[in-house]
C-alpha positions as CSV (number, residue, x, y, z in Angstrom):
1,M,-25.7,44.5,-29.2
2,T,-28.8,44.2,-27.0
3,T,-28.9,43.0,-23.4
4,E,-30.9,39.9,-24.6
5,N,-28.1,38.9,-27.0
6,I,-25.5,39.1,-24.1
7,T,-27.4,37.3,-21.5
8,A,-28.7,34.5,-23.7
9,P,-25.4,32.6,-24.1
10,V,-24.8,32.9,-20.4
11,A,-28.2,31.5,-19.5
12,E,-27.8,28.7,-22.0
13,T,-24.3,27.8,-20.6
14,T,-25.7,27.8,-17.0
15,A,-28.7,25.7,-18.0
16,R,-26.6,23.1,-19.8
17,P,-24.4,21.9,-16.9
18,T,-27.4,22.0,-14.6
19,A,-29.4,19.6,-16.9
20,L,-26.3,17.4,-17.2
21,L,-25.8,17.3,-13.5
22,W,-29.5,16.4,-12.8
23,A,-29.1,13.6,-15.5
24,I,-26.1,12.3,-13.5
25,V,-28.2,12.4,-10.3
26,A,-31.0,10.5,-12.0
27,G,-28.6,7.9,-13.5
28,S,-26.9,7.4,-10.2
29,A,-30.2,6.9,-8.5
30,L,-31.3,4.3,-11.0
31,T,-27.9,2.6,-10.8
32,A,-28.2,2.4,-7.0
33,A,-31.8,0.9,-7.4
34,S,-30.6,-1.7,-9.8
35,A,-28.2,-3.1,-7.2
36,F,-31.3,-4.5,-5.4
37,L,-32.4,-6.4,-8.5
38,A,-31.3,-9.9,-9.7
39,W,-28.4,-9.7,-12.2
40,T,-28.4,-13.4,-13.1
41,W,-30.8,-16.3,-12.8
42,T,-28.4,-18.9,-11.4
43,A,-26.4,-19.2,-8.2
44,E,-23.5,-20.8,-10.1
45,F,-21.9,-17.5,-10.6
46,P,-19.8,-16.7,-7.5
47,G,-21.5,-14.5,-5.1
48,D,-25.1,-15.3,-5.9
49,L,-26.5,-12.3,-7.7
50,T,-30.0,-13.9,-7.9
51,I,-31.6,-12.4,-4.8
52,Y,-34.0,-9.4,-5.0
53,G,-33.7,-6.7,-2.3
54,N,-30.3,-8.0,-0.9
55,P,-27.3,-6.8,-2.8
56,A,-24.5,-9.3,-3.2
57,P,-20.9,-7.9,-2.6
58,L,-20.4,-7.3,-6.3
59,Q,-23.7,-5.4,-6.5
60,L,-22.7,-3.5,-3.3
61,L,-19.7,-2.1,-5.1
62,T,-21.9,-0.7,-7.8
63,L,-24.2,0.7,-5.1
64,V,-21.4,2.5,-3.3
65,G,-20.0,3.9,-6.6
66,A,-23.5,5.2,-7.5
67,V,-23.9,6.9,-4.2
68,L,-20.6,8.6,-4.5
69,T,-21.4,9.7,-8.0
70,G,-24.7,11.2,-6.8
71,L,-23.1,13.0,-4.0
72,F,-20.5,14.6,-6.2
73,A,-23.2,15.7,-8.6
74,L,-25.3,17.2,-5.9
75,S,-22.2,19.0,-4.7
76,A,-21.6,20.4,-8.2
77,L,-25.2,21.6,-8.2
78,G,-24.5,23.6,-5.1
79,V,-26.7,21.6,-2.7
80,K,-26.2,23.1,0.8
81,G,-24.0,21.1,3.0
82,L,-22.1,19.2,0.2
83,G,-19.8,21.9,-1.0
84,W,-16.9,20.5,1.1
85,L,-16.8,17.5,-1.2
86,T,-15.3,19.4,-4.1
87,P,-13.0,22.2,-2.9
88,A,-10.8,21.9,-6.1
89,G,-13.7,21.6,-8.5
90,A,-16.4,19.0,-9.3
91,R,-16.0,18.1,-12.9
92,K,-12.8,15.9,-12.7
93,P,-13.7,13.9,-9.6
94,L,-17.3,13.5,-10.8
95,W,-16.3,12.1,-14.1
96,I,-13.7,9.8,-12.6
97,I,-16.0,8.3,-10.0
98,A,-18.8,8.0,-12.6
99,L,-16.4,6.2,-15.0
100,G,-15.2,4.0,-12.2
101,T,-18.8,3.0,-11.3
102,F,-19.6,2.2,-15.0
103,A,-16.3,0.2,-15.3
104,T,-17.1,-1.8,-12.1
105,T,-20.7,-2.6,-13.3
106,L,-19.6,-3.4,-16.8
107,F,-16.9,-5.7,-15.6
108,T,-19.4,-7.6,-13.4
109,A,-21.8,-8.0,-16.4
110,V,-19.0,-9.2,-18.7
111,A,-17.8,-11.6,-15.9
112,I,-21.3,-13.2,-15.7
113,I,-21.4,-13.7,-19.4
114,V,-17.9,-15.2,-19.6
115,E,-18.4,-17.4,-16.5
116,L,-21.8,-18.8,-17.4
117,G,-21.1,-18.8,-21.2
118,H,-24.2,-16.9,-22.6
119,L,-25.6,-13.4,-22.9
120,V,-29.0,-14.7,-21.9
121,D,-27.6,-15.5,-18.5
122,L,-28.0,-11.8,-17.7
123,E,-31.1,-10.8,-15.9
124,P,-32.8,-7.4,-16.7
125,G,-31.4,-6.0,-13.5
126,A,-27.8,-6.3,-14.9
127,V,-28.8,-4.6,-18.2
128,V,-30.5,-1.8,-16.2
129,A,-27.4,-1.4,-14.1
130,V,-25.0,-1.1,-17.0
131,V,-27.2,1.3,-19.0
132,A,-27.9,3.5,-15.9
133,A,-24.2,3.6,-15.0
134,A,-23.3,4.7,-18.5
135,V,-25.5,7.8,-18.3
136,P,-23.5,9.6,-15.5
137,A,-20.2,8.6,-17.2
138,V,-21.2,10.2,-20.5
139,A,-22.9,13.2,-18.9
140,A,-20.0,14.0,-16.6
141,Y,-17.6,14.0,-19.5
142,K,-19.7,16.8,-21.0
143,V,-19.8,19.0,-17.9
144,P,-17.6,22.1,-18.2
145,D,-14.3,22.0,-16.4
146,D,-14.3,24.0,-13.1
147,T,-11.0,23.0,-11.7
148,R,-9.6,25.6,-9.3
149,K,-7.1,25.9,-6.6
150,A,-8.6,24.6,-3.4
151,A,-8.8,27.2,-0.6
152,P,-7.0,26.2,2.7
153,A,-9.2,24.1,5.0
154,K,-10.9,26.2,7.7
155,K,-9.7,25.4,11.2
156,L,-12.6,23.7,13.0
157,A,-13.1,23.0,16.6
158,S,-10.6,20.4,18.0
159,W,-13.4,17.8,18.7
160,A,-14.7,18.3,15.1
161,E,-11.4,17.6,13.6
162,I,-10.8,14.6,15.8
163,L,-14.2,13.2,14.7
164,I,-13.3,13.7,11.0
165,I,-10.0,11.8,11.5
166,V,-11.7,9.0,13.4
167,A,-14.4,8.7,10.7
168,V,-11.8,8.7,7.9
169,F,-9.8,6.0,9.5
170,T,-12.9,3.9,10.3
171,V,-13.9,4.1,6.6
172,G,-10.4,3.2,5.6
173,L,-10.4,0.2,8.0
174,L,-13.7,-1.1,6.5
175,V,-12.5,-0.7,2.9
176,V,-9.2,-2.5,3.6
177,T,-11.0,-5.3,5.5
178,F,-13.5,-5.7,2.7
179,G,-10.6,-6.2,0.2
180,I,-8.6,-8.6,2.4
181,D,-11.8,-10.6,3.3
182,T,-12.9,-11.2,-0.3
183,D,-13.1,-14.9,-1.0
184,D,-10.2,-16.4,-2.9
185,N,-12.7,-18.4,-5.0
186,E,-14.3,-15.1,-6.2
187,P,-11.6,-13.3,-8.2
188,Q,-14.3,-11.3,-10.0
189,L,-15.1,-9.6,-6.7
190,F,-11.5,-8.6,-6.0
191,V,-10.9,-7.3,-9.5
192,A,-14.2,-5.2,-9.2
193,Y,-13.0,-4.0,-5.8
194,L,-9.7,-2.9,-7.2
195,I,-11.4,-1.0,-10.1
196,L,-13.7,0.9,-7.8
197,V,-11.1,1.7,-5.1
198,G,-8.6,2.9,-7.7
199,F,-11.1,5.2,-9.4
200,S,-12.5,6.4,-6.1
201,A,-9.1,7.2,-4.7
202,T,-8.2,9.2,-7.8
203,A,-11.5,11.1,-7.6
204,L,-10.8,12.0,-4.0
205,V,-7.4,13.3,-4.9
206,K,-8.7,15.4,-7.8
207,S,-11.5,16.8,-5.7
208,G,-9.0,18.3,-3.2
209,L,-10.4,16.3,-0.2
210,T,-7.1,14.5,0.4
211,T,-5.2,17.8,0.6
212,R,-7.6,19.1,3.1
213,L,-7.5,16.0,5.1
214,S,-3.7,16.1,5.2
215,Q,-3.9,19.7,6.5
216,I,-6.3,18.5,9.3
217,T,-4.0,15.5,10.2
218,A,-1.0,17.8,10.2
219,R,-2.7,19.9,12.9
220,N,-3.5,16.8,14.9
221,R,-0.6,14.5,14.5
222,Q,-0.9,12.7,17.9
223,V,-4.6,12.0,17.2
224,T,-3.8,10.8,13.7
225,V,-1.1,8.4,15.0
226,T,-3.3,7.2,17.8
227,A,-6.3,6.6,15.4
228,S,-4.2,4.7,12.9
229,L,-2.8,2.5,15.6
230,V,-6.2,1.8,17.1
231,M,-7.7,1.0,13.7
232,A,-4.8,-1.3,12.9
233,I,-5.2,-3.2,16.2
234,A,-8.9,-3.5,15.6
235,F,-8.5,-5.5,12.3
236,P,-8.2,-9.0,13.8
237,F,-11.2,-8.3,16.0
238,L,-13.3,-7.9,12.9
239,Q,-12.4,-11.3,11.4
240,Q,-15.3,-13.7,11.8
241,S,-13.9,-16.5,9.6
242,G,-10.8,-17.4,11.7
243,D,-7.2,-16.8,10.7
244,T,-7.5,-17.2,7.0
245,Y,-7.3,-13.6,6.1
246,T,-5.3,-12.5,9.2
247,L,-2.4,-14.5,7.8
248,I,-2.5,-12.3,4.7
249,A,-2.4,-9.2,6.9
250,V,0.6,-10.6,8.9
251,N,2.5,-11.2,5.6
252,I,1.7,-7.7,4.4
253,L,3.1,-6.2,7.6
254,I,6.3,-8.3,7.3
255,F,6.6,-7.2,3.6
256,A,5.9,-3.6,4.5
257,T,8.5,-3.6,7.4
258,V,11.2,-4.9,5.0
259,A,10.1,-2.4,2.4
260,L,10.6,0.5,4.9
261,G,14.1,-0.8,5.7
262,L,14.8,-0.8,1.9
263,N,13.3,2.7,1.7
264,I,16.2,4.0,3.9
265,V,18.7,2.5,1.4
266,V,16.9,3.4,-1.8
267,G,14.5,6.3,-0.9
268,L,16.7,8.3,1.4
269,A,20.3,7.4,0.5
270,G,19.7,6.7,-3.2
271,L,21.5,3.3,-3.2
272,L,20.1,0.7,-5.6
273,D,20.1,-2.6,-3.7
274,L,18.9,-5.6,-5.7
275,G,19.7,-8.2,-3.1
276,Y,18.0,-6.8,-0.1
277,V,15.9,-9.8,0.5
278,A,19.0,-11.6,1.7
279,F,19.0,-9.6,4.9
280,L,15.5,-10.8,5.6
281,G,16.8,-14.3,5.1
282,V,19.7,-13.7,7.5
283,G,17.3,-12.7,10.2
284,A,15.0,-15.6,9.5
285,Y,17.8,-18.2,9.5
286,T,19.4,-16.8,12.6
287,A,16.1,-16.9,14.5
288,A,15.5,-20.5,13.3
289,L,18.9,-21.6,14.5
290,V,18.6,-20.1,18.0
291,S,14.9,-20.6,18.7
292,G,15.0,-24.4,19.4
293,A,14.1,-25.8,16.1
294,T,14.5,-29.6,16.1
295,S,16.9,-29.5,13.1
296,S,19.0,-26.6,14.4
297,A,22.7,-27.3,14.3
298,F,23.2,-25.3,17.5
299,G,20.7,-26.9,19.9
300,V,19.9,-23.7,21.8
301,Q,16.6,-21.9,22.5
302,F,16.7,-18.2,23.1
303,P,13.7,-16.3,24.3
304,F,12.2,-14.3,21.4
305,W,13.6,-10.9,22.4
306,A,17.1,-12.5,22.4
307,A,16.4,-14.2,19.1
308,A,15.2,-10.9,17.6
309,L,18.2,-9.0,18.8
310,T,20.5,-11.8,17.5
311,G,18.7,-11.8,14.1
312,M,19.1,-8.0,13.9
313,A,22.7,-8.1,14.9
314,A,23.5,-10.8,12.4
315,S,21.8,-8.9,9.6
316,L,23.6,-5.7,10.6
317,V,27.0,-7.5,10.6
318,F,26.2,-8.8,7.1
319,G,25.2,-5.3,6.0
320,V,28.5,-3.9,7.2
321,V,30.6,-6.8,5.8
322,I,28.9,-6.5,2.3
323,G,28.7,-2.7,2.4
324,A,32.3,-1.9,3.5
325,P,34.0,-3.1,0.4
326,T,31.2,-2.3,-2.2
327,L,29.7,1.0,-1.2
328,R,32.6,2.9,-2.8
329,L,30.9,1.8,-6.1
330,R,28.0,3.8,-7.6
331,G,25.0,3.3,-9.7
332,D,24.8,0.1,-11.8
333,Y,28.0,-1.3,-10.4
334,L,26.6,-1.2,-6.9
335,A,23.4,-2.8,-8.1
336,I,25.2,-5.7,-9.7
337,V,27.2,-6.3,-6.6
338,T,24.2,-6.4,-4.4
339,L,22.4,-8.7,-6.8
340,G,25.3,-11.0,-6.6
341,F,25.2,-11.0,-2.8
342,G,21.6,-11.9,-2.8
343,E,22.2,-14.9,-5.1
344,I,25.4,-15.9,-3.1
345,F,23.3,-16.0,0.1
346,R,20.6,-18.2,-1.4
347,I,23.1,-20.6,-2.9
348,A,25.2,-20.7,0.3
349,M,22.2,-21.5,2.4
350,G,21.4,-24.4,0.0
351,N,24.9,-25.8,0.2
352,L,25.3,-25.8,4.1
353,D,23.8,-29.3,4.2
354,G,26.7,-31.4,5.5
355,T,27.7,-32.6,2.0
356,S,28.6,-29.5,0.0
357,G,29.5,-27.7,3.1
358,P,29.1,-27.7,6.9
359,Q,25.8,-29.0,8.4
360,I,24.2,-25.8,9.5
361,T,21.1,-24.9,7.5
362,N,20.0,-28.5,6.3
363,G,20.5,-27.4,2.7
364,P,17.6,-27.1,0.3
365,N,15.3,-28.8,2.9
366,G,15.6,-25.8,5.2
367,I,15.0,-25.6,8.9
368,P,11.5,-26.9,9.8
369,N,9.5,-27.2,13.0
370,I,10.4,-23.8,14.4
371,P,8.6,-23.5,17.7
372,Q,5.8,-20.9,18.3
373,L,6.7,-17.8,20.3
374,E,5.9,-17.6,23.9
375,F,5.8,-14.5,26.1
376,F,5.4,-15.0,29.9
377,G,3.2,-18.0,29.3
378,Y,1.3,-16.5,26.3
379,N,1.7,-19.0,23.5
380,F,1.4,-17.3,20.1
381,G,0.5,-20.6,18.4
382,E,-2.7,-21.0,20.4
383,S,-6.0,-19.2,20.2
384,H,-6.9,-16.7,23.0
385,T,-10.1,-15.0,24.0
386,V,-9.8,-11.2,24.3
387,F,-12.8,-9.0,25.1
388,G,-15.0,-12.0,24.4
389,I,-13.5,-12.4,20.9
390,E,-11.4,-15.5,20.0
391,L,-8.1,-14.5,18.4
392,G,-6.3,-17.2,16.4
393,A,-2.5,-17.8,16.2
394,Y,-2.0,-15.5,13.2
395,A,-3.9,-12.7,15.1
396,N,-1.3,-12.9,17.8
397,Y,1.5,-12.5,15.3
398,Y,-0.4,-9.7,13.6
399,L,-0.5,-7.7,16.8
400,L,3.2,-8.4,17.4
401,M,3.9,-7.1,13.9
402,I,1.9,-4.0,14.5
403,L,4.2,-3.2,17.4
404,I,7.3,-4.0,15.3
405,M,5.9,-1.9,12.4
406,A,5.4,1.0,14.9
407,L,9.0,0.7,16.0
408,V,10.3,0.7,12.5
409,V,8.2,3.7,11.6
410,V,9.7,5.6,14.6
411,V,13.2,4.6,13.6
412,F,12.7,5.6,10.0
413,S,11.1,8.9,10.9
414,R,13.7,9.8,13.5
415,A,16.6,8.8,11.3
416,G,15.3,10.6,8.3
417,N,14.9,13.9,10.2
418,S,18.3,13.6,11.9
419,R,21.5,15.1,10.6
420,I,22.5,11.7,9.2
421,G,19.1,11.6,7.4
422,R,19.7,15.0,5.8
423,A,23.2,13.7,4.8
424,W,21.5,10.7,3.1
425,V,19.3,12.9,1.0
426,A,22.1,15.2,0.1
427,I,24.1,12.3,-1.2
428,R,21.1,11.0,-3.0
429,E,20.7,14.2,-4.9
430,D,24.4,14.8,-5.7
431,E,27.0,12.7,-4.0
432,T,29.9,14.7,-5.6
433,A,28.5,18.0,-4.3
434,A,27.7,16.6,-0.9
435,T,31.3,15.2,-0.6
436,A,32.7,18.5,-1.7
437,M,30.8,20.2,1.2
438,G,32.5,17.9,3.7
439,I,30.1,14.9,4.1
440,N,31.8,11.6,4.5
441,G,29.8,9.8,1.8
442,F,31.2,6.3,2.4
443,R,30.4,6.4,6.1
444,V,27.0,7.9,5.6
445,K,26.0,5.2,3.1
446,L,27.4,2.5,5.3
447,V,25.1,3.6,8.1
448,A,22.1,3.5,5.8
449,F,23.1,0.0,4.6
450,A,23.5,-1.3,8.1
451,L,20.4,0.2,9.5
452,G,18.2,-1.0,6.6
453,A,19.7,-4.5,7.0
454,A,19.0,-4.6,10.7
455,L,15.3,-3.6,10.2
456,A,15.0,-6.4,7.5
457,G,16.6,-8.9,10.0
458,L,14.0,-7.9,12.6
459,A,11.2,-8.7,10.3
460,G,12.9,-11.9,9.3
461,T,12.9,-13.2,12.9
462,V,9.1,-12.9,13.0
463,Q,8.6,-14.4,9.5
464,A,10.5,-17.5,10.6
465,H,8.1,-18.2,13.5
466,V,5.0,-17.4,11.4
467,N,6.0,-19.8,8.6
468,T,7.5,-22.3,11.1
469,T,10.1,-23.2,8.5
470,V,12.9,-21.4,6.5
471,V,14.0,-22.6,3.1
472,P,16.4,-20.9,0.6
473,E,13.8,-20.6,-2.1
474,N,12.0,-17.9,-0.1
475,Y,14.9,-15.5,-0.7
476,V,15.3,-15.1,-4.4
477,F,15.7,-12.0,-6.6
478,A,12.3,-12.5,-8.4
479,G,9.6,-15.1,-7.9
480,P,5.9,-15.7,-7.7
481,V,5.6,-15.1,-4.0
482,P,6.7,-11.9,-2.3
483,P,8.7,-10.7,-0.5
484,N,11.6,-10.9,-2.9
485,S,14.1,-8.3,-3.9
486,A,12.2,-7.3,-7.1
487,F,8.9,-7.0,-5.3
488,L,10.5,-5.0,-2.5
489,L,12.0,-2.5,-4.8
490,A,8.7,-2.3,-6.8
491,A,6.9,-1.6,-3.5
492,V,9.1,1.3,-2.6
493,I,8.9,2.8,-6.2
494,L,5.2,2.2,-6.5
495,G,4.3,3.6,-3.1
496,G,6.7,6.6,-3.2
497,M,10.4,6.8,-2.3
498,G,11.4,8.6,0.8
499,T,8.0,8.4,2.5
500,I,6.6,6.3,5.3
501,T,3.1,5.7,3.9
502,G,4.2,4.9,0.4
503,P,6.1,1.6,0.9
504,I,3.3,0.4,3.2
505,V,0.7,1.0,0.5
506,G,2.9,-0.4,-2.2
507,S,3.6,-3.6,-0.1
508,A,-0.1,-4.0,0.6
509,L,-0.9,-3.9,-3.1
510,L,1.9,-6.1,-4.3
511,F,1.1,-8.8,-1.8
512,L,-2.6,-8.6,-1.8
513,I,-3.1,-8.8,-5.6
514,P,-1.0,-12.0,-6.1
515,A,-2.7,-13.6,-3.1
516,K,-6.2,-12.9,-4.4
517,L,-5.5,-13.4,-8.1
518,S,-3.6,-16.6,-8.0
519,F,-4.8,-17.5,-11.6
520,L,-2.4,-14.8,-12.9
521,Q,0.6,-16.2,-11.1
522,D,2.5,-16.9,-14.3
523,Y,2.0,-13.4,-15.5
524,Q,2.8,-11.5,-12.3
525,L,6.1,-10.1,-13.3
526,L,4.7,-9.0,-16.7
527,G,1.8,-7.3,-15.0
528,F,4.0,-5.5,-12.5
529,G,6.4,-4.5,-15.2
530,I,3.6,-2.9,-17.2
531,A,2.3,-1.2,-14.0
532,L,5.7,0.3,-13.3
533,I,6.0,1.6,-16.9
534,L,2.6,3.3,-16.6
535,L,3.5,4.6,-13.3
536,M,6.7,6.2,-14.5
537,R,4.8,7.8,-17.4
538,F,1.8,9.2,-15.5
539,R,2.9,9.4,-11.8
540,P,6.6,9.1,-11.5
541,E,6.6,10.4,-7.9
542,G,4.7,7.3,-6.8
543,L,1.2,6.8,-5.3
544,I,2.0,8.7,-2.1
545,A,4.3,11.6,-3.0
546,N,6.3,13.9,-0.8
547,K,6.5,17.6,-1.4
548,R,9.9,17.5,-3.0
549,A,8.9,14.9,-5.6
550,R,5.7,16.7,-6.4
551,L,7.8,19.9,-7.2
552,E,10.3,18.0,-9.2
553,F,7.9,16.1,-11.4
554,H,5.1,18.8,-11.6
555,E,7.0,22.0,-11.4
556,N,4.9,23.5,-14.2
557,D,1.6,22.5,-12.8
558,D,-0.5,25.3,-11.3
559,Q,-2.7,22.7,-9.4
560,L,-0.7,20.0,-7.6
561,D,-3.5,17.8,-6.5
562,V,-1.5,14.9,-5.0
563,P,-1.8,14.6,-1.2
564,E,1.2,15.9,0.5
565,Q,3.4,13.4,2.4
566,R,5.9,14.9,4.7
567,Q,9.4,13.7,3.8
568,P,11.8,12.9,6.6
569,A,14.6,14.9,5.1
570,E,14.8,17.5,2.3
571,A,17.9,17.9,0.3
572,D,19.2,21.4,-0.1
573,S,22.3,23.4,0.7
574,A,21.2,24.0,4.3
575,A,20.6,20.2,4.7
576,A,24.1,19.5,3.4
577,G,25.6,22.1,5.6
578,T,23.9,20.7,8.6
579,A,24.8,17.2,7.8
580,K,28.4,18.1,7.6
581,A,28.6,18.5,11.4
582,G,27.2,15.0,12.0
583,A,29.1,13.3,9.3
């Protein structure tokens, strides 16, 4: 065989992906340019896509997707300075982001046709955008697979790694703010946002960037924690439309705080609790009764710190009272008992109306007119000017919940990494084996139950003041408005059991989606059921996985491309042995 016959196929293979990649770059450039054209002729479609040279939010999503697609394609071409984008290979992330851009653009075009009623309502700009976005999606599918194991991230100078962390958190803050601030009257924008964010996040994971970022954050934990706290505090200062969207953020934080408490019970200790929202209700009712509400049966007004401690103590007592006789049960039997407790609590609060029972909770009417919090003359129900920016009432509660969330994260992390935390995980993995090694399973599970209940009660004290009223209907097993027991359990499973970030992400998704897509309210449980089925099939470890879960569910995978989330406690023989001393 001649040299020409050997080199010809190699040259052809090399030329083919190069041509495809340049086609992707060209298609991405044309897609980005189309975002500056008019996509429809009338402003009746939400968002006004009729202006040339000024992309509307929907067009801006397509623009961002096109830019990301072009950058990944240039990285695959070996353009100097962009190789860091694809440490684990370019083909998979390139195809995913190109497909996401096309899906976002196509959805917008279809939404215009459905909303306005005619195909002719599309302007040429929309047609150009759809066709141009389809080119990278098709071409990226034909690019040869170059997936490889990502090399460890090189250690950079401290200032460089700090800048990277700050930049990533800044981008994350902008992305989250964009999603929360979408107009409730523009569901098309929020759906397109979800599509692009979902595909983009998957592409970043497949590219290996998230793994490298986790390595950088692991080397700079203090900077990471500080940056996340600063970015969270900065959110209300970015709100220019008042407290409308800050209220959503407050409720997300309350939901996430309760989910973290449930994560101790379910994620670490492995106890299936289907009535956990009742502990949130205990804290809320306790705070309402001792905070000076006009319909309170006690007629007392504690300062908030005392009301918060009272709510936590009441929830903790209920956790011990319910857990002591029931935690000797396992599996489905324990789940049935906790489900019954949740329903008993709701019914009991509805019957304490002076007719069916003592006059304590005002029955189905609940306890209204709960006064606003006040710290040293700072009234949380009034607007205040901070650094020249006016913060509304919900912004005050948002900042309070940030502090409470930080406290809960510290408690979760410290408890999970303690001896008792390792005992929880050992029992979760195999209670019989853990008991045989000397761990007092009942006592350890009761501590988990009580601690989780106390954290839920703390969140409930704030929820009572945010809503200014407490009614039994807020604390059901399943309903259209989270948090409820079903949504809390779904948030933990969806986000990733046993992690800190997972339940927070799951709570944000499960609260934000119903809040923005209210027209799907009657089908929420169906939608979340389908989502959980798909999750169990394709990503059983959850969106944010810990190292142990990755190994359990992907033990045969050579390339584990999910970002590593440090688990508070790992279950192994050493953990069980260590836990023995503390249990």
